[in-house]
C-alpha angles and dihedrals in degrees: 000000000000087000089075109106131214098244103139123093128186099281092051092047090048093049090049091049093046094048090046090052103042099064133144089295094088088063099042101041098039090068091041098052092038089069091048103045103019115196092001088075092110088054095047088054091048091054098042094064094059098072095040092049090048093048092049096055097079085055089053089049092054094044090052097046102041109010112196145165109258099015093172088070103021099059097049095039091055098038107027117015134319089216094054088042093052096046087049090057090040089059090043091057091060092043097050105032100033098024120029100029095049087043096053096039094051092043087051089054091052092054093047091047086062084079096028109039094175091062116122104233095208096049090047093049091048090051090051095052092044090053094054091042090057095045091053094047088055092057146298091251093062091044093052091047091052088048092054090051093048094047092051091052090043092052089044094055093045093048091044089055090044098047090051093050093044088052084061092048116145117182086211087072087064097055116133088019093184098038089121094030091130089072094047096100094053092045090051088051094050093046089057086077089068093061097049119103111065088094085083092078090074087071091067099057092122095051099045123097112237090355094180091072102021096061097055092041089051089056094048091049098041096056100050088048095050096041091050091053095046092049090051089051089048096051090047089050096053103022103053098051140011105287091218088064094046094046090056090066123094089223105028095182095046088046091052094045088059088053099044100034144055119247090264089049092051091051089050091050096048097042096033096037113025096030098042091043086066100033092053086057091045091054093043090052089057091046097056101021096091100045103085090038088058091056091046087053089052087052089058093240090121130033115282095229089067091067096053110145117217108248093219106034098030093225132127093249097172095054086045091053090052091049090054096048095048089049092052088049086054093048094051096039095087091225112156118268085235092057091049090049093049095048095044092049093048092052093047092052098041093054089059095062100071093047092054089053088049090053089055091050098043099082092055096041098045104022090161095052089042089057095042095048118117091223124029138159111236129211117320093003092075093054092043094053094043088047092054088050091052090053094049093050094048090047094050094044091054092046093049096043091052089047093056084065099183125082085222093061092043092044090052089053091049093048089053091052092049091047087060090050092049090049094050094050093048092043090051092051091049094052089047089054089057091048094257113130117196093207088063094050095050096046090065121112094237102141114153 
């Protein structure tokens, strides 16, 4: 773990955060919410960023005050409970390696097959996952460089579509702006999904240059960029054509691209926009996916050989290989895309809860570090931001559990959670039998 190097500056961290945030959600939820709120779509996007931004500020505070590798595990394991933190990561492993990565790689393959119908979706998905696996084994710096290139192309494609749509803007399309205003709150709630993801950068504290200032700055740069892009997309969606006609289409943004753009432009938008929105998230998942696991290995909760760092590349190549293998299993498992989406969303949300609790406890546990931090939340702001985060978590968990529909799928998720609890208890007992006490490990001052 100590072999990890601080090589990521502010631009690299920001590109990772932007790529993590702008995923396939903008393509999926724009159409869903358009049907709900009509021409008020831009307003819904503008309002949706507020609760997510507020709920991310406690994470920015922790990352600024005590930057560390694997913050999603490290902070709650030291400030809340190592058991709760471990089970959170256990769930996240299912969500990411057996949920998000297969989901995004198969979705990418589907968009690519728009131009190459004979393409095997599974083969294409496996090739994509293997590509990002190799890049991340070679080093975090090449992975971050690739991320920067992909994010620039992604933003270019989304803005290219948006400006062509805005050029056709007709105020008449916004007539009766609030005609579906009674659905606005639900629409805003759903669009908050499209702003989640940037919390992943707290995993990289040990590989970021000047993390105390870089991490909060990355948050404050990422959210305005993402919000501006989403607003442009939303205005192009409702301003260039009757929203009723657009909402009737299965893929509204793809439909509009065929209306606004030439054939070459459509290809650029789908490959540079839809595909790269997913691949930037795929690459970011490989970049951050090993970090909390490395801390768990340091805490002796997983075998030490899993955390081996490559002597030449400085990367956790065994863990990356495990992620790759689990992702391949997910791709070939024939589980539905909807199931992947639900599991990945649940894991991504649940891991957020113990970190917010850690942020609440941080000022009392580490008053000196709190006072010296480059960015802090003072007084009531800390409680407001954490409270907003709790509300988001509760809402999303309810929505996702309802969306799972069958008790079988819900039960399968519950069984996986319980398996994490059982493993933790047995592993803790095993360590204690060898004279190793987890509480002593997690009480050490080992930030960094």
